[in-house]
LOZAFI-494919 format. One line per 3 residues: number of its first residue (from 0); their letters; for each residue x, y, z of N, C-alpha, C, CB. Coordinates in steps of 0.02 Angstrom, whole numbers, plus 50000, padded with zeros to 5 digits. Glycine has a CB too. Layout:
// LOZAFI-494919
NUM = a = X,Y,Z,X,Y,Z,X,Y,Z,X,Y,Z ~ ... .
END
This chain:
// LOZAFI-494919
0 = mtn = 50027,49960,49991,50001,50006,49978,50046,50051,50003,49942,50007,49994 ~ 50016,50109,49968,50062,50169,49958,50061,50209,50016,50045,50212,49898 ~ 50111,50251,50019,50105,50301,50069,50043,50339,50075,50153,50344,50062 .
3 = rki = 50020,50374,50014,49977,50412,49999,49905,50388,50032,49981,50416,49928 ~ 49889,50303,50023,49839,50279,50028,49843,50288,50107,49831,50216,49993 ~ 49893,50249,50139,49918,50252,50195,49879,50314,50237,49992,50257,50184 .
6 = nii = 49897,50374,50200,49876,50439,50235,49801,50469,50231,49919,50491,50208 ~ 49775,50416,50157,49706,50449,50153,49679,50404,50205,49664,50449,50075 ~ 49678,50350,50228,49655,50316,50268,49647,50333,50337,49683,50272,50262 .
9 = ilt = 49713,50348,50356,49717,50389,50432,49693,50457,50427,49795,50396,50463 ~ 49677,50501,50376,49638,50569,50398,49568,50541,50379,49661,50648,50352 ~ 49563,50477,50337,49469,50472,50348,49456,50455,50409,49423,50413,50304 .
12 = vfs = 49499,50421,50444,49475,50386,50505,49481,50437,50562,49517,50320,50520 ~ 49536,50485,50560,49516,50544,50606,49464,50602,50583,49580,50579,50622 ~ 49448,50590,50534,49389,50641,50523,49327,50617,50566,49365,50644,50441 .
15 = fti = 49326,50553,50533,49255,50514,50568,49260,50508,50642,49242,50433,50539 ~ 49315,50506,50671,49323,50513,50749,49302,50555,50763,49375,50515,50779 ~ 49335,50622,50743,49299,50705,50757,49238,50708,50782,49288,50751,50693 .
18 = lsc = 49209,50697,50710,49126,50710,50698,49085,50648,50742,49103,50702,50600 ~ 49114,50603,50758,49091,50557,50800,49060,50572,50888,49148,50515,50797 ~ 49118,50622,50896,49110,50644,50956,49057,50682,50989,49153,50670,50962 .
21 = asf = 49039,50668,51042,48985,50693,51070,48989,50775,51067,48980,50664,51140 ~ 48928,50811,51044,48923,50855,51068,48877,50900,51102,48939,50867,51041 ~ 48899,50971,51135,48835,50986,51182,48790,51031,51144,48854,51023,51254 .
24 = tkk = 48730,51045,51157,48696,51084,51142,48653,51109,51194,48671,51065,51094 ~ 48633,51180,51182,48584,51221,51236,48502,51205,51223,48597,51313,51226 ~ 48499,51192,51138,48433,51197,51115,48360,51179,51158,48438,51157,51060 .
27 = rfr = 48372,51131,51206,48313,51127,51260,48285,51147,51303,48309,51101,51283 ~ 48359,51194,51341,48345,51236,51414,48376,51301,51401,48383,51202,51487 ~ 48403,51324,51328,48415,51377,51319,48383,51436,51368,48402,51379,51258 .
30 = kev = 48315,51448,51363,48256,51474,51391,48266,51484,51461,48198,51432,51379 ~ 48318,51412,51479,48306,51421,51566,48377,51443,51593,48280,51340,51611 ~ 48424,51446,51564,48495,51422,51574,48525,51511,51588,48532,51369,51490 .
33 = tnl = 48554,51519,51640,48581,51586,51654,48677,51591,51619,48573,51593,51755 ~ 48678,51622,51579,48759,51628,51556,48790,51663,51591,48775,51654,51493 ~ 48826,51637,51642,48867,51637,51686,48921,51675,51669,48880,51581,51702 .
36 = ekt = 48961,51724,51693,49035,51756,51684,49073,51714,51717,49050,51831,51712 ~ 49130,51726,51694,49197,51684,51717,49204,51704,51803,49279,51714,51664 ~ 49189,51766,51826,49177,51787,51897,49136,51754,51926,49160,51847,51908 .
39 = elk = 49070,51733,51894,49022,51719,51933,49017,51634,51944,48960,51754,51902 ~ 49058,51615,51928,49060,51526,51934,49049,51514,52010,49144,51484,51908 ~ 49063,51549,52069,49031,51533,52135,48978,51537,52147,49047,51558,52178 .
42 = klt = 48921,51551,52115,48857,51544,52110,48835,51486,52109,48836,51569,52065 ~ 48875,51442,52077,48870,51357,52086,48866,51338,52140,48921,51317,52065 ~ 48918,51376,52180,48913,51327,52256,48851,51332,52295,48970,51350,52313 .
45 = gny = 48842,51265,52323,48788,51273,52357,48765,51192,52369,48738,51322,52316 ~ 48698,51199,52392,48662,51130,52409,48604,51123,52358,48631,51127,52491 ~ 48599,51059,52321,48549,51033,52292,48513,50969,52307,48567,51032,52240 .
48 = sln = 48467,50966,52274,48418,50904,52279,48457,50846,52263,48354,50906,52230 ~ 48438,50780,52281,48502,50720,52252,48471,50685,52186,48521,50646,52318 ~ 48402,50703,52178,48356,50682,52125,48334,50736,52097,48301,50643,52144 .
51 = pir = 48334,50731,52030,48316,50794,51980,48228,50803,51990,48340,50772,51884 ~ 48205,50882,51976,48154,50900,51963,48126,50897,51902,48153,50944,51982 ~ 48164,50887,51851,48151,50909,51781,48201,50889,51747,48141,50978,51770 .
54 = ryy = 48189,50857,51679,48222,50827,51635,48209,50872,51567,48199,50753,51633 ~ 48272,50876,51525,48273,50905,51458,48307,50867,51427,48295,50968,51448 ~ 48252,50847,51390,48307,50786,51319,48292,50795,51260,48297,50695,51316 .
57 = slg = 48342,50773,51210,48359,50818,51156,48314,50761,51090,48464,50833,51147 ~ 48287,50700,51109,48266,50683,51072,48186,50657,51091,48313,50650,51050 ~ 48139,50632,51048,48080,50624,51052,48034,50695,51041,48075,50591,51113 .
60 = kee = 47961,50681,51081,47930,50729,51075,47903,50764,51146,47885,50710,51031 ~ 47953,50736,51193,47950,50777,51264,47941,50854,51258,48022,50766,51306 ~ 47912,50884,51294,47913,50957,51320,47973,50965,51356,47853,50976,51368 .
63 = pnd = 47986,51031,51340,48060,51046,51364,48073,51052,51431,48086,51105,51339 ~ 48003,51058,51493,48010,51035,51550,47981,50982,51563,47999,51071,51589 ~ 47988,50929,51530,47949,50848,51559,47960,50826,51597,47950,50792,51534 .
66 = kip = 47912,50799,51625,47929,50757,51686,47898,50702,51696,47920,50786,51741 ~ 47965,50648,51714,47958,50591,51698,47957,50545,51753,47999,50578,51655 ~ 47928,50529,51793,47949,50501,51851,47997,50450,51856,47901,50481,51879 .
69 = dfl = 47994,50379,51809,48048,50347,51831,48122,50381,51812,48041,50279,51803 ~ 48130,50431,51750,48175,50451,51756,48203,50465,51795,48177,50473,51738 ~ 48177,50533,51836,48199,50586,51887,48191,50524,51946,48142,50669,51895 .
72 = krn = 48181,50484,51978,48182,50438,52018,48233,50404,52012,48136,50407,52018 ~ 48254,50383,51958,48321,50325,51949,48375,50385,51937,48316,50255,51867 ~ 48381,50438,51944,48434,50472,51932,48471,50524,51994,48413,50507,51875 .
75 = ngy = 48537,50498,52016,48581,50527,52077,48621,50554,52059,48609,50490,52121 ~ 48606,50636,52044,48670,50675,52027,48705,50680,52071,48667,50734,52005 ~ 48733,50645,52117,48813,50634,52132,48833,50584,52089,48835,50611,52208 .
78 = yfl = 48818,50538,52073,48851,50476,52019,48844,50496,51950,48812,50400,52023 ~ 48781,50559,51940,48797,50564,51874,48836,50622,51852,48742,50562,51842 ~ 48852,50662,51902,48888,50724,51903,48972,50688,51886,48876,50772,51989 .
81 = tne = 48972,50642,51944,49056,50609,51940,49047,50551,51887,49092,50569,52027 ~ 49004,50552,51839,49005,50504,51781,49044,50410,51817,49068,50554,51707 ~ 48997,50411,51869,49014,50340,51898,48954,50279,51858,49003,50345,51997 .
84 = sye = 48971,50228,51876,48928,50183,51835,48875,50158,51869,48962,50127,51808 ~ 48828,50144,51818,48743,50137,51861,48730,50091,51910,48682,50115,51815 ~ 48792,50046,51910,48790,49992,51974,48803,50006,52035,48831,49943,51969 .
87 = kks = 48839,50067,52042,48862,50106,52098,48794,50157,52122,48935,50151,52072 ~ 48763,50184,52076,48702,50208,52078,48636,50161,52118,48690,50219,52006 ~ 48622,50113,52083,48595,50069,52109,48618,50039,52175,48591,50031,52068 .
90 = efd = 48668,50043,52196,48714,50015,52244,48679,50058,52320,48808,50036,52220 ~ 48695,50109,52302,48681,50177,52340,48602,50175,52350,48708,50251,52292 ~ 48554,50167,52322,48479,50187,52304,48456,50112,52345,48456,50198,52199 .
93 = slk = 48491,50065,52358,48487,49997,52398,48476,50004,52476,48554,49957,52387 ~ 48541,50043,52487,48548,50079,52560,48523,50135,52568,48609,50089,52582 ~ 48507,50161,52536,48462,50228,52565,48403,50239,52594,48450,50264,52526 .
96 = kne = 48404,50263,52657,48364,50278,52687,48284,50314,52700,48395,50290,52700 ~ 48240,50292,52702,48176,50353,52665,48173,50395,52716,48088,50325,52646 ~ 48203,50399,52798,48183,50426,52849,48245,50490,52832,48182,50374,52923 .
99 = nty = 48297,50492,52809,48371,50524,52803,48354,50576,52750,48438,50467,52776 ~ 48404,50627,52748,48395,50687,52703,48438,50676,52660,48403,50755,52731 ~ 48456,50670,52589,48517,50670,52560,48521,50720,52512,48532,50609,52535 .
102 = lls = 48576,50749,52501,48593,50811,52450,48665,50814,52418,48585,50882,52491 ~ 48654,50847,52363,48695,50851,52320,48736,50930,52346,48656,50844,52244 ~ 48803,50924,52353,48824,50986,52377,48897,50995,52351,48818,50990,52454 .
105 = lni = 48891,51051,52305,48946,51087,52277,48981,51135,52291,48936,51101,52238 ~ 49052,51133,52264,49082,51223,52289,49138,51217,52246,49113,51246,52385 ~ 49141,51277,52202,49168,51286,52154,49237,51330,52188,49117,51316,52102 .
108 = ent = 49294,51282,52193,49351,51303,52231,49402,51378,52215,49392,51241,52223 ~ 49391,51351,52125,49430,51411,52080,49391,51402,52032,49513,51408,52058 ~ 49418,51416,51969,49393,51432,51892,49397,51357,51865,49449,51494,51843 .
111 = nkl = 49440,51319,51901,49474,51250,51856,49464,51196,51920,49578,51259,51826 ~ 49431,51207,51963,49412,51148,52031,49336,51132,52028,49428,51185,52120 ~ 49319,51085,52042,49242,51070,52074,49247,51010,52129,49183,51044,52008 .
114 = nve = 49222,51035,52199,49226,51007,52237,49151,50981,52246,49261,51039,52281 ~ 49123,50905,52254,49061,50861,52236,49061,50823,52308,49069,50805,52160 ~ 49013,50839,52350,49009,50804,52402,48941,50773,52392,49020,50843,52463 .
117 = lle = 48918,50711,52428,48856,50670,52449,48852,50682,52518,48858,50591,52435 ~ 48782,50721,52530,48764,50719,52601,48686,50669,52628,48756,50805,52618 ~ 48718,50642,52684,48663,50612,52726,48645,50636,52794,48678,50547,52734 .
120 = nsk = 48596,50697,52791,48582,50726,52858,48639,50769,52880,48569,50672,52911 ~ 48663,50812,52817,48721,50856,52818,48786,50818,52846,48704,50920,52863 ~ 48778,50761,52831,48866,50727,52841,48884,50713,52791,48883,50661,52881 .
123 = vlt = 48947,50714,52768,48977,50699,52714,48985,50625,52691,49033,50728,52721 ~ 48945,50579,52655,48954,50516,52630,49009,50498,52603,48915,50505,52591 ~ 49016,50536,52542,49078,50530,52494,49078,50598,52458,49073,50463,52436 .
126 = dti = 49141,50600,52431,49161,50669,52393,49214,50659,52348,49183,50727,52440 ~ 49221,50702,52309,49267,50692,52250,49282,50772,52239,49228,50648,52179 ~ 49343,50769,52211,49364,50843,52162,49368,50811,52076,49466,50885,52193 .
129 = igg = 49327,50863,52048,49335,50850,51967,49375,50916,51954,49254,50843,51916 ~ 49406,50905,51898,49433,50986,51864,49408,51009,51810,49503,50992,51842 ~ 49386,51048,51784,49360,51095,51734,49375,51164,51703,49313,51102,51750 .
132 = kyk = 49349,51181,51681,49351,51258,51655,49289,51283,51619,49411,51268,51604 ~ 49284,51354,51621,49239,51402,51602,49241,51407,51529,49253,51465,51634 ~ 49179,51399,51503,49164,51406,51432,49079,51432,51432,49180,51325,51391 .
135 = ngm = 49070,51460,51377,49016,51467,51351,48966,51469,51410,49007,51417,51301 ~ 48980,51513,51449,48927,51533,51524,48915,51466,51551,48839,51574,51510 ~ 48941,51404,51562,48935,51354,51604,49013,51335,51613,48887,51297,51576 .
138 = fyl = 49018,51280,51663,49071,51246,51688,49069,51180,51670,49075,51251,51753 ~ 49145,51179,51618,49136,51109,51587,49187,51072,51615,49141,51104,51508 ~ 49164,51009,51632,49200,50961,51686,49242,50935,51640,49156,50903,51728 .
141 = nnk = 49312,50892,51666,49369,50850,51645,49348,50781,51631,49423,50850,51696 ~ 49302,50752,51679,49276,50684,51675,49260,50664,51613,49222,50674,51712 ~ 49293,50672,51563,49248,50643,51520,49282,50570,51505,49235,50692,51452 .
144 = yld = 49236,50524,51451,49224,50446,51467,49238,50461,51396,49148,50401,51503 ~ 49284,50397,51354,49298,50376,51279,49318,50318,51299,49352,50417,51230 ~ 49287,50264,51243,49311,50193,51239,49299,50180,51178,49280,50142,51284 .
147 = cng = 49359,50144,51154,49343,50133,51084,49373,50056,51077,49379,50195,51031 ~ 49357,50025,51027,49352,49949,51012,49381,49933,50945,49278,49922,51014 ~ 49424,49893,50934,49435,49876,50852,49474,49935,50842,49361,49869,50796 .
150 = vpf = 49480,49944,50767,49494,49993,50746,49457,50045,50739,49513,49983,50708 ~ 49432,50118,50762,49379,50153,50748,49364,50188,50672,49381,50199,50797 ~ 49303,50147,50647,49291,50166,50598,49308,50128,50537,49311,50216,50601 .
153 = lfg = 49341,50078,50561,49381,50025,50505,49339,49970,50504,49461,49998,50525 ~ 49362,49944,50568,49327,49887,50609,49313,49892,50682,49365,49830,50605 ~ 49259,49931,50715,49262,49952,50774,49209,50020,50785,49336,49965,50788 .
156 = gcr = 49231,50045,50845,49175,50123,50847,49206,50130,50916,49065,50118,50843 ~ 49170,50201,50937,49182,50226,50998,49120,50244,51039,49222,50280,50990 ~ 49124,50251,51103,49080,50255,51168,49112,50335,51200,49097,50173,51231 .
159 = nnk = 49068,50386,51183,49090,50451,51213,49052,50475,51255,49099,50499,51172 ~ 49059,50502,51305,49026,50565,51357,49043,50605,51384,49003,50560,51401 ~ 49019,50647,51406,49074,50741,51449,48996,50764,51468,49138,50834,51363 .
162 = rri = 49017,50797,51519,48965,50835,51551,48977,50915,51558,48955,50803,51620 ~ 48934,50946,51587,48955,51025,51590,48893,51052,51634,48962,51068,51503 ~ 48903,51099,51678,48852,51117,51726,48834,51199,51713,48882,51101,51807 .
165 = glt = 48775,51217,51743,48759,51289,51741,48696,51300,51788,48744,51312,51664 ~ 48671,51373,51780,48632,51375,51843,48562,51408,51780,48673,51439,51926 ~ 48499,51379,51828,48439,51410,51788,48443,51485,51814,48359,51370,51806 .
168 = kng = 48391,51512,51780,48375,51578,51800,48353,51596,51889,48313,51593,51750 ~ 48322,51556,51902,48287,51552,51984,48355,51520,52022,48202,51485,51994 ~ 48394,51495,52006,48459,51465,52034,48470,51396,52047,48471,51492,52093 .
171 = nll = 48440,51352,52012,48430,51276,52040,48506,51259,51964,48309,51227,52028 ~ 48515,51206,51982,48584,51187,51959,48550,51132,51897,48645,51147,52031 ~ 48584,51150,51828,48574,51108,51762,48644,51070,51771,48565,51156,51682 .
174 = ine = 48623,50989,51739,48695,50936,51716,48677,50926,51651,48706,50851,51758 ~ 48736,50939,51620,48697,50937,51534,48764,50879,51518,48697,51043,51466 ~ 48731,50828,51489,48764,50769,51475,48761,50757,51392,48729,50710,51519 .
177 = afs = 48829,50750,51365,48828,50748,51287,48855,50656,51276,48896,50822,51248 ~ 48817,50630,51231,48814,50562,51229,48833,50536,51152,48742,50539,51255 ~ 48878,50509,51138,48887,50482,51065,48923,50422,51072,48926,50530,51015 .
180 = neg = 48883,50351,51029,48890,50295,51015,48900,50268,50954,48854,50275,51036 ~ 48951,50270,50922,48959,50268,50834,49016,50202,50820,49000,50360,50796 ~ 48997,50182,50761,49034,50125,50742,49031,50110,50666,49011,50069,50781 .
183 = avl = 49078,50060,50635,49067,50051,50568,49128,49981,50549,49079,50134,50525 ~ 49109,49970,50485,49150,49911,50461,49179,49937,50391,49103,49838,50452 ~ 49253,49955,50383,49279,49983,50335,49239,50024,50305,49303,49946,50297 .
186 = lii = 49229,50074,50361,49205,50152,50329,49149,50149,50294,49254,50186,50278 ~ 49102,50099,50305,49022,50092,50317,49005,50107,50372,48993,50032,50309 ~ 48981,50166,50380,48956,50186,50450,48902,50154,50481,48936,50250,50450 .
189 = gag = 48908,50114,50535,48856,50070,50554,48804,50136,50578,48882,50007,50618 ~ 48738,50108,50622,48715,50134,50657,48741,50153,50734,48671,50108,50648 ~ 48712,50219,50736,48744,50256,50802,48689,50277,50831,48795,50319,50793 .
192 = hry = 48707,50322,50910,48666,50354,50949,48681,50395,50976,48644,50331,50982 ~ 48662,50443,50974,48683,50514,51004,48628,50549,51041,48706,50563,50946 ~ 48626,50579,51102,48598,50626,51121,48605,50674,51180,48556,50604,51119 .
195 = nvt = 48579,50723,51196,48589,50773,51250,48540,50767,51287,48594,50840,51232 ~ 48555,50765,51357,48497,50740,51405,48522,50806,51466,48506,50635,51437 ~ 48480,50838,51498,48500,50901,51566,48441,50879,51596,48503,51001,51550 .
198 = yey = 48461,50874,51661,48427,50861,51721,48431,50943,51766,48471,50789,51763 ~ 48397,50965,51813,48379,51007,51827,48363,50993,51899,48341,51026,51786 ~ 48420,51017,51965,48408,50980,52015,48400,51064,52079,48483,50908,52023 .
201 = erk = 48337,51062,52112,48322,51112,52155,48376,51132,52209,48263,51093,52186 ~ 48392,51197,52209,48431,51239,52262,48405,51216,52318,48426,51316,52259 ~ 48430,51202,52359,48413,51193,52436,48431,51246,52480,48445,51133,52465 .
END
């Protein structure tokens, strides 16, 4: 195979990889979000409900402020924000006590560091620090997930997700996730799946 053909294949694979990356959109919640200035990131600091009160979804025919009990009940803000596995969410939910109060607590320590805590009756159950950066009125988290198998877009594909956070105009927290799962065989692009989903958590 000539160098030119190899270069064309590499360029094509690279192009498809870039195009397949999950991308954010404010389409569903643009009327609700506050475009923060970099100096206003501290406004994200506070306590929020562990489960969301609304979902904004990029697919389907749901209203922008749709309330779907199953989706809201299953969504644990701490594990969603920290990009943990569904198994950890389920394990926590099985140990959760109805008589206790659980909250998601955020503290912006500086413009590139977010401290996230899971509170039970005001006591810290678990916590983590996530790096990030300010962009387009929101805080973009560094805990992206990318998993590829085979040779992407030749024999294989990639699964990718990432998150950013912001505030509604009434001070509630928004967590926006962009997700992409794409694959192909010999550059014949197969079925893929992409979505943007945003959950709103009530400030406490």
